[in-house]
C-alpha positions in Angstrom: 47.6 -15.2 -33.3 47.8 -18.8 -34.6 45.1 -20.4 -36.7 44.7 -24.1 -36.5 43.0 -26.4 -39.1 39.7 -28.2 -38.6 39.6 -28.4 -34.9 36.8 -26.3 -33.4 38.5 -25.7 -30.0 41.7 -23.8 -30.7 40.7 -22.7 -34.2 42.4 -19.5 -33.3 44.9 -19.1 -30.4 46.0 -15.8 -29.1 49.2 -16.5 -27.2 49.9 -13.5 -24.9 52.7 -12.7 -22.5 51.0 -11.0 -19.6 47.4 -9.9 -19.1 45.1 -9.1 -16.3 43.2 -12.3 -17.0 42.6 -14.5 -20.0 38.9 -14.5 -19.1 38.7 -10.7 -19.5 40.7 -10.7 -22.7 38.6 -13.3 -24.3 35.4 -11.6 -23.1 36.5 -8.5 -25.1 37.2 -10.7 -28.2 33.8 -12.4 -27.8 32.1 -9.0 -27.8 33.8 -8.3 -31.1 32.4 -11.4 -32.6 35.3 -13.9 -32.2 34.7 -17.4 -33.5 33.6 -20.3 -31.3 36.7 -22.1 -30.2 38.9 -19.0 -30.0 41.5 -19.4 -27.3 43.5 -16.9 -25.2 46.6 -18.1 -23.3 49.0 -16.1 -21.2 52.4 -16.8 -19.5 51.2 -14.7 -16.5 48.0 -13.2 -15.2 48.1 -10.1 -13.0 44.6 -10.7 -11.8 43.7 -14.3 -12.5 40.6 -15.5 -10.8 39.0 -18.8 -9.8 35.6 -19.8 -8.7 33.6 -17.4 -6.5 36.0 -14.6 -7.2 39.1 -16.2 -5.6 42.5 -15.2 -6.7 44.3 -17.7 -9.0 48.0 -17.6 -8.1 50.6 -18.4 -10.8 54.3 -18.2 -11.3 55.1 -16.5 -14.6 55.8 -19.0 -17.3 55.3 -22.0 -15.0 51.6 -22.7 -15.4 49.1 -23.2 -18.2 46.4 -20.5 -18.2 43.8 -20.4 -21.0 40.3 -19.4 -21.8 38.1 -20.9 -24.5 35.2 -19.3 -26.2 32.1 -21.6 -26.6 28.8 -20.8 -28.3 26.7 -23.9 -27.6 23.1 -23.9 -28.9 21.7 -25.0 -25.5 19.5 -23.4 -22.8 21.5 -21.2 -20.3 20.6 -23.6 -17.5 23.0 -26.2 -19.1 26.0 -23.9 -19.1 27.3 -25.0 -15.7 27.7 -28.6 -17.1 30.7 -27.2 -19.0 32.7 -27.1 -15.8 32.4 -30.9 -15.6 33.0 -31.4 -19.3 36.2 -29.3 -18.9 37.4 -31.2 -15.9 36.9 -34.6 -17.7 38.9 -33.2 -20.7 41.7 -31.9 -18.5 41.9 -35.3 -16.8 42.1 -36.9 -20.3 44.9 -34.5 -21.4 47.0 -34.9 -18.2 47.0 -38.6 -18.6 47.8 -38.5 -22.4 50.5 -35.9 -22.1 52.2 -36.8 -18.8 50.9 -40.2 -17.7 49.5 -38.6 -14.5 46.2 -39.9 -13.3 44.0 -37.0 -12.3 40.8 -37.0 -10.2 37.9 -34.6 -10.2 36.4 -32.9 -7.2 32.9 -31.7 -8.1 32.3 -29.4 -9.8 35.5 -27.8 -11.0 38.7 -28.9 -9.4 41.3 -31.3 -10.9 43.4 -33.2 -8.3 46.5 -35.3 -8.3 47.2 -37.4 -5.2 44.6 -35.4 -3.3 46.2 -32.0 -4.1 44.8 -29.4 -6.5 46.7 -29.2 -9.8 44.1 -27.4 -11.8 40.7 -25.8 -12.0 37.9 -24.9 -14.4 35.9 -21.6 -14.4 32.9 -21.3 -16.8 31.4 -17.8 -17.2 28.2 -17.6 -19.1 26.7 -14.5 -20.9 23.0 -14.5 -21.7 21.1 -12.2 -24.0 17.5 -11.0 -24.2 15.0 -13.6 -22.9 17.7 -15.5 -21.1 19.2 -16.9 -24.3 22.7 -18.2 -23.9 25.1 -16.1 -26.0 28.4 -17.6 -25.1 30.5 -19.3 -22.4 34.1 -18.4 -21.6 35.6 -21.6 -20.1 38.7 -20.8 -18.1 41.3 -23.5 -17.4 44.3 -23.2 -15.1 46.9 -26.0 -14.6 49.9 -25.9 -12.3 52.7 -27.2 -14.6 56.3 -26.5 -13.7 56.1 -24.7 -10.3 58.5 -26.2 -7.8 57.1 -24.4 -4.8 54.0 -22.5 -3.7 53.2 -19.7 -1.3 53.0 -20.7 2.3 49.2 -20.4 2.3 49.0 -23.0 -0.5 51.6 -25.4 0.8 50.2 -28.9 1.3 47.1 -28.0 -0.6 48.4 -27.5 -4.2 50.8 -29.4 -6.4 52.2 -29.2 -10.0 52.9 -31.7 -12.7 56.6 -31.1 -12.1 56.3 -31.9 -8.4 54.2 -34.9 -9.2 56.4 -36.4 -12.0 59.8 -35.1 -10.8 60.5 -33.6 -14.3 59.7 -30.4 -16.1 56.8 -30.6 -18.5 56.4 -29.2 -22.0 53.7 -26.6 -21.6 53.1 -26.3 -25.4 52.6 -30.1 -25.7 50.2 -30.0 -22.7 48.2 -27.2 -24.3 47.7 -29.2 -27.5 46.6 -32.2 -25.4 44.1 -30.0 -23.6 42.7 -28.5 -26.8 42.4 -31.9 -28.4 40.7 -33.5 -25.4 38.3 -30.5 -24.9 37.4 -30.5 -28.6 36.5 -34.2 -28.4 34.6 -33.9 -25.1 32.7 -30.7 -26.2 31.6 -32.4 -29.4 30.3 -35.4 -27.3 28.5 -33.1 -25.0 26.8 -31.2 -27.8 25.7 -34.5 -29.3 24.4 -36.2 -26.2 24.6 -33.9 -23.1 26.5 -34.7 -20.0 24.9 -38.2 -19.9 27.3 -39.4 -22.5 30.4 -38.7 -20.3 28.8 -39.4 -17.0 30.7 -42.7 -16.6 34.0 -41.0 -17.5 33.3 -38.4 -14.8 32.5 -41.1 -12.2 35.7 -42.9 -13.1 37.7 -39.8 -12.2 35.6 -38.6 -9.3 37.3 -37.8 -6.0 34.0 -36.7 -4.5 31.8 -39.8 -4.7 31.7 -41.7 -1.5 33.1 -38.8 0.5 31.4 -36.9 3.3 30.3 -33.4 2.4 28.6 -30.5 4.1 25.5 -29.3 2.2 25.1 -25.7 1.3 21.8 -25.3 3.2 23.3 -26.9 6.3 23.5 -30.5 7.4 25.8 -33.1 5.9 25.8 -36.3 3.9 27.7 -38.5 1.6 28.1 -37.9 -2.2 26.7 -40.9 -3.9 26.4 -40.1 -7.6 26.1 -37.4 -10.3 23.0 -37.2 -12.4 22.6 -36.8 -16.1 22.5 -33.0 -15.8 25.7 -32.9 -13.8 24.1 -32.3 -10.4 25.6 -34.0 -7.4 23.4 -36.4 -5.5 24.0 -36.5 -1.8 22.6 -38.9 0.7 21.8 -36.6 3.7 22.1 -37.5 7.3 18.4 -37.9 7.5 18.4 -40.5 4.8 17.0 -38.2 2.1 18.6 -37.7 -1.3 19.6 -34.1 -2.0 20.3 -32.9 -5.5 23.0 -30.1 -5.5 23.2 -28.0 -8.6 24.9 -24.9 -7.3 26.8 -23.7 -4.2 30.0 -25.1 -2.9 30.3 -28.3 -1.0 32.7 -28.6 1.9 34.7 -31.7 2.5 38.2 -32.9 3.5 39.8 -31.4 0.4 38.0 -28.1 0.2 40.1 -25.2 -1.2 42.9 -27.6 -2.0 44.8 -25.1 -4.0 43.2 -21.9 -2.8 42.6 -20.8 -6.3 
């Protein structure tokens, strides 16, 4: 375990070799009273997972997999916003560490050139009365993979494939922790509204056609101050989407 100075995110980092999942390992530590900002990383996950229970594929030592413990003093209903906060922070980190310009597909995918390079998975735990106890924010980034399984070919990419050079995973981890520490502090101070423009700037969803969860289709036109996606439906009405998965041209880009 490494302990790092005054930064909240990454105050303690448990760097592991192989685990079932960093989410499960950090959940155990959270139950034992781990400090906010505690991080678990792993070179390989035997049972890594993405959103909606999907399997997260990784090549041992070639990706960046981490989970971050957050204990925000906010209502449980605000916890899903951390997916968007995390995506903005990862976009910041990729640009700072590699020069790659990342885009965000609502709510939790990070894309490069239309292909999925990373994803965010927030898992919230509530206590009595619905009080939010903590959130475990999982982040997965494809770093140095030079190939993917056949079912992900043409849908996933890595920073190595994008830049043509191997990347320093340790340097990228530091960039992610720095960016997330900054964006999380902003969110605590002012909610998602304070980084709404930053999210819009990186959005790969706005202006794109989407199929609504309840049926029908429309065009994503904006994201509101709570992080919900605003969709102009085919009947002209404006739909506010706060959960469920939208379908579009880039759905399941990395299959994670």
